VOGU-3710 file (C-alpha; in Angstrom, 3 decimals, decimal comma):
1> mrpqvvdtrn> 0,000/0,000/0,000  1,551/3,222/-1,148  -0,558/6,421/-1,194  -0,419/8,889/-4,038  1,457/11,877/-2,657  1,647/15,083/-4,644  3,091/18,367/-3,514  0,810/21,028/-5,014  3,363/23,736/-4,321  5,660/22,611/-7,136
11> gstvtefilv> 3,850/19,663/-8,712  6,464/17,158/-7,558  5,792/13,932/-5,718  6,351/14,039/-1,978  8,226/10,970/-0,764  8,644/11,757/2,917  7,191/13,446/5,968  8,976/15,936/8,188  8,514/15,449/11,929  8,520/18,929/13,424
21> gfeqsspstr> 8,736/17,606/16,984  10,785/20,010/19,123  12,503/21,607/16,124  11,472/25,123/17,118  12,930/24,832/20,612  16,257/26,452/21,432  19,442/24,323/21,384  19,687/24,446/25,171  16,068/23,315/25,520  16,613/20,452/23,082
31> allfalfltl> 19,726/19,389/25,014  17,731/19,389/28,245  14,895/17,428/26,635  17,378/14,920/25,211  18,882/14,277/28,652  15,431/14,019/30,253  13,900/11,683/27,676  17,037/9,549/27,467  16,902/9,085/31,243  13,190/8,226/31,194
41> yslamamngl> 13,648/5,852/28,258  16,610/4,120/29,931  14,682/3,722/33,184  11,626/2,352/31,406  13,695/-0,125/29,399  15,683/-1,252/32,455  12,644/-1,698/34,715  10,486/-3,430/32,113  13,414/-5,569/30,988  14,033/-6,708/34,559
51> iifitwtdpr> 10,359/-7,592/34,999  10,337/-9,593/31,756  13,440/-11,485/32,861  12,275/-12,403/36,350  8,668/-13,254/35,429  9,866/-15,609/32,703  12,772/-17,190/34,625  11,929/-17,204/38,356  10,001/-20,411/39,186  8,641/-18,844/42,388
61> lnslmyfflg> 6,584/-16,378/40,371  4,195/-19,042/39,116  1,018/-17,006/39,681  -0,870/-16,084/36,527  -0,772/-12,446/37,602  2,959/-12,450/36,846  2,274/-14,037/33,463  0,202/-10,952/32,629  2,819/-8,614/34,095  5,555/-10,099/31,933
71> hlsfldvcfi> 3,507/-9,528/28,790  2,568/-6,005/29,890  6,239/-5,143/30,301  7,024/-6,663/26,899  4,298/-4,506/25,323  5,702/-1,439/27,096  9,184/-2,153/25,728  7,779/-2,489/22,203  5,584/0,586/22,577  8,241/2,934/23,898
81> tttipqmlih> 10,811/1,740/21,348  8,580/2,630/18,382  8,748/6,366/19,104  11,330/7,505/21,672  14,644/6,453/20,029  13,628/8,312/16,873  12,687/11,381/18,927  16,076/11,292/20,691  17,870/11,183/17,335  15,841/14,129/16,034
91> lviknhtltf> 16,726/16,142/19,136  20,419/16,050/18,176  20,323/16,163/14,354  18,716/18,616/11,956  17,342/16,072/9,501  13,832/15,244/10,719  12,592/13,506/7,583  10,785/10,179/7,594  9,875/8,107/4,543  6,286/7,089/3,944
101> ascltqmylv> 7,149/3,454/4,540  8,777/4,340/7,878  5,817/6,509/8,908  3,331/3,784/7,964  5,334/1,137/9,847  5,705/3,283/12,934  1,998/4,088/12,993  1,112/0,413/12,594  3,320/-0,538/15,550  1,915/2,268/17,713
111> fgvgvaecil> -1,636/1,188/16,884  -0,988/-2,541/17,196  0,969/-2,476/20,442  -1,142/0,315/21,958  -4,442/-1,476/21,324  -3,009/-4,754/22,611  -1,993/-2,983/25,829  -5,451/-1,424/26,214  -7,059/-4,851/25,994  -4,441/-6,514/28,213
121> lafmaydryv> -4,966/-3,929/30,974  -8,676/-4,776/30,938  -7,923/-8,505/31,190  -5,543/-7,826/34,093  -8,274/-5,909/35,910  -10,661/-8,829/35,377  -7,983/-11,211/36,679  -7,710/-9,175/39,895  -11,505/-9,113/40,189  -11,727/-12,897/40,004
131> aichplsyaq> -8,795/-13,351/42,405  -10,281/-11,052/45,073  -14,032/-11,528/44,641  -14,066/-15,235/43,708  -10,878/-16,686/45,219  -12,232/-20,246/45,515  -13,119/-20,356/41,817  -10,024/-18,519/40,592  -8,106/-21,623/39,488  -11,064/-22,848/37,418
141> imsrqvcvkl> -11,958/-19,481/35,869  -8,431/-18,188/35,204  -6,591/-21,309/34,175  -3,268/-21,186/32,353  -4,988/-21,982/29,066  -7,502/-19,170/29,553  -4,760/-16,639/30,304  -2,789/-17,670/27,207  -5,950/-17,205/25,137  -6,577/-13,767/26,677
151> vstawffgli> -3,036/-12,576/25,929  -3,253/-13,993/22,407  -6,575/-12,196/21,924  -5,015/-8,885/22,975  -2,155/-9,327/20,504  -4,454/-10,513/17,701  -6,886/-7,607/17,974  -4,030/-5,147/18,318  -2,276/-6,312/15,149  -5,506/-6,561/13,116
161> ngilldymtf> -6,630/-3,168/14,367  -3,304/-1,682/13,268  -3,939/-2,795/9,688  -7,392/-1,175/9,653  -6,251/2,130/11,095  -3,170/2,275/8,888  -5,393/1,829/5,835  -7,812/4,536/7,005  -4,918/6,938/7,555  -3,100/6,421/4,250
171> rgpfcrdnhi> -6,004/5,615/1,905  -6,165/9,098/0,309  -3,648/11,239/-1,596  -1,482/13,759/0,240  -1,000/17,173/-1,320  -1,340/19,838/1,347  1,810/19,633/3,404  4,242/17,030/4,701  5,052/18,586/8,092  3,793/16,565/11,084
181> enffceapiv> 3,461/18,738/14,168  4,526/16,029/16,566  7,543/13,833/17,346  6,074/10,707/15,708  3,517/9,801/13,033  0,204/10,208/14,840  -2,828/9,251/12,767  -5,146/12,277/13,228  -2,322/14,677/12,337  -1,352/12,679/9,236
191> ialscgdpqf> -4,995/12,404/8,113  -5,329/16,183/8,352  -2,576/16,473/5,698  -4,604/14,474/3,166  -6,048/16,257/0,120  -9,371/14,461/0,332  -12,126/14,770/2,896  -10,614/13,509/6,175  -13,932/13,257/7,996  -14,703/9,654/7,062
201> slrvifadai> -11,295/8,413/8,227  -11,548/10,443/11,416  -15,031/9,062/12,123  -13,768/5,492/11,655  -10,867/6,150/14,035  -13,292/7,731/16,528  -15,589/4,683/16,365  -12,608/2,375/16,690  -11,408/4,307/19,744  -14,791/3,773/21,389
211> vvllspmvli> -14,290/0,019/21,018  -10,597/-0,268/21,951  -10,402/2,558/24,519  -13,799/3,112/26,145  -14,864/-0,547/26,266  -11,731/-1,796/28,081  -11,838/1,213/30,403  -15,459/0,439/31,314  -14,480/-3,175/32,059  -11,604/-1,941/34,239
221> visyahilas> -13,814/0,480/36,184  -16,485/-2,198/36,717  -13,882/-4,729/37,859  -12,338/-2,378/40,402  -15,759/-1,189/41,573  -16,642/-4,805/42,396  -13,265/-5,253/44,094  -13,795/-2,193/46,293  -17,360/-3,241/47,100  -16,116/-6,701/48,076
231> ilgrnsssgr> -13,408/-5,264/50,327  -15,807/-2,833/51,996  -18,305/-5,649/52,607  -15,842/-7,714/54,593  -15,866/-7,597/58,384  -12,110/-7,914/58,673  -10,089/-4,764/58,015  -6,807/-6,622/57,541  -5,304/-5,887/54,170  -8,024/-3,354/53,338
241> gktfstcash> -5,635/-0,424/53,223  -3,178/-2,317/51,029  -5,945/-3,332/48,613  -7,224/0,246/48,404  -3,690/1,450/47,726  -3,184/-1,161/45,004  -6,505/-0,352/43,319  -5,807/3,385/43,447  -2,356/2,968/41,906  -3,670/0,706/39,135
251> ltvviffyts> -6,480/3,138/38,333  -3,977/5,997/38,224  -2,044/4,270/35,437  -5,279/3,495/33,624  -6,421/7,121/33,825  -3,064/8,382/32,511  -2,978/5,936/29,612  -6,606/5,997/28,495  -7,375/9,699/28,916  -4,248/10,786/27,041
261> amfsymnprs> -4,996/8,326/24,221  -8,636/9,431/24,111  -7,584/13,068/23,824  -5,420/12,206/20,836  -7,908/9,997/18,989  -11,407/11,019/20,145  -11,204/14,825/20,199  -12,246/16,965/17,217  -9,243/18,143/15,211  -10,263/21,773/15,842
271> thgpdkdkpf> -9,299/21,346/19,501  -5,841/19,999/18,666  -2,595/21,846/18,269  1,134/21,212/18,703  1,130/22,596/22,241  -1,762/20,306/23,197  -0,849/17,172/21,239  2,752/16,747/22,387  2,143/16,619/26,170  -0,594/14,016/25,783
281> sllytiitpm> 1,479/12,027/23,291  4,385/12,022/25,735  2,073/10,899/28,510  1,004/7,690/26,811  4,221/6,964/24,885  6,841/7,353/27,642  5,351/8,238/31,046  2,905/5,334/31,244  5,428/2,648/30,142  7,776/3,964/32,816
291> cnpviysfqn> 5,061/4,036/35,508  3,645/0,566/34,833  6,594/-1,324/36,405  6,487/0,909/39,495  2,728/0,656/39,944  2,149/-2,994/39,064  5,376/-4,650/40,193  7,725/-2,698/42,457  5,086/-2,399/45,187  4,695/-6,184/45,249
301> kemkgamara> 6,627/-8,063/47,941  7,134/-11,195/45,814  8,398/-9,100/42,894  10,832/-7,266/45,163  12,166/-10,606/46,401  12,541/-11,934/42,857  14,370/-8,776/41,798  16,711/-9,055/44,760  17,450/-12,680/43,873  18,046/-11,790/40,204
311> lgrsslsqae> 20,357/-8,906/41,072  22,102/-11,066/43,671  22,789/-13,806/41,115  24,116/-11,202/38,699  26,483/-9,755/41,310  27,653/-13,241/42,299  28,384/-14,267/38,711  30,336/-11,060/38,137  32,374/-11,663/41,294  33,162/-15,245/40,250
321> sv> 34,308/-14,103/36,803  36,839/-11,664/38,271
//
């Protein structure tokens, strides 16, 4: 699939997009942003990488919750890598061009991985609901086979959804401009550059966002509402504070991720602008992947123990090699 792209300013064919990103910022500001985003990216990669390693290698973490956590961290690694390394490169070089094939591929990965994460977060909320509200039936309801099917479903719908949204974005000719006012190829901005009527594509993306953003968020809210109701209905207060804290932290991540994505894909284009788009794009492309390990894993006692064991083995092997 290769769209017809014509530059009406000189009649020549346009073969690339230009990511404006932070191009208009001063050199000192770009240097500061580079250091900040490199630090956040490194932290996110290190934390998610550690979680992937220990959930897939530590036999003590045999709970299905850690199976979900490992896949969430893997999605976060994929998601953050589709956009941030390119942004870091553009912060230090003047050439901000991106070929159509690269833009299409990047958008497909953002859509595919992002939608898969939306669905996986909903499944994780349902998993917690079953574990807390129906503990005696948990093993039957959330068997290993069921969890594998749920993760596979998240990946399948994410990858199929990426194909649909990529097609809707690039189906028309481009002849207005090739400057993207963001640091990566975001669909609504690219659609606005099309020569044809963008309304149909934008309506399809809006309808799709209702399915892949609002529906999982509703499932998450319902799941945690039942969890809180179950906790409040118990006579014993032991563990109540910890459960409230866990639910609040999980919902915080959900609010960050879903609201920022909804602003980008469910708002009318007239309300968008570079100053509004970039903060929300940063929120769901780098802040959320960095927060997920802290919220979902680092507050967990078993995860802390597994991390300590993994780091201890690493230190021991290094000492033996000296």
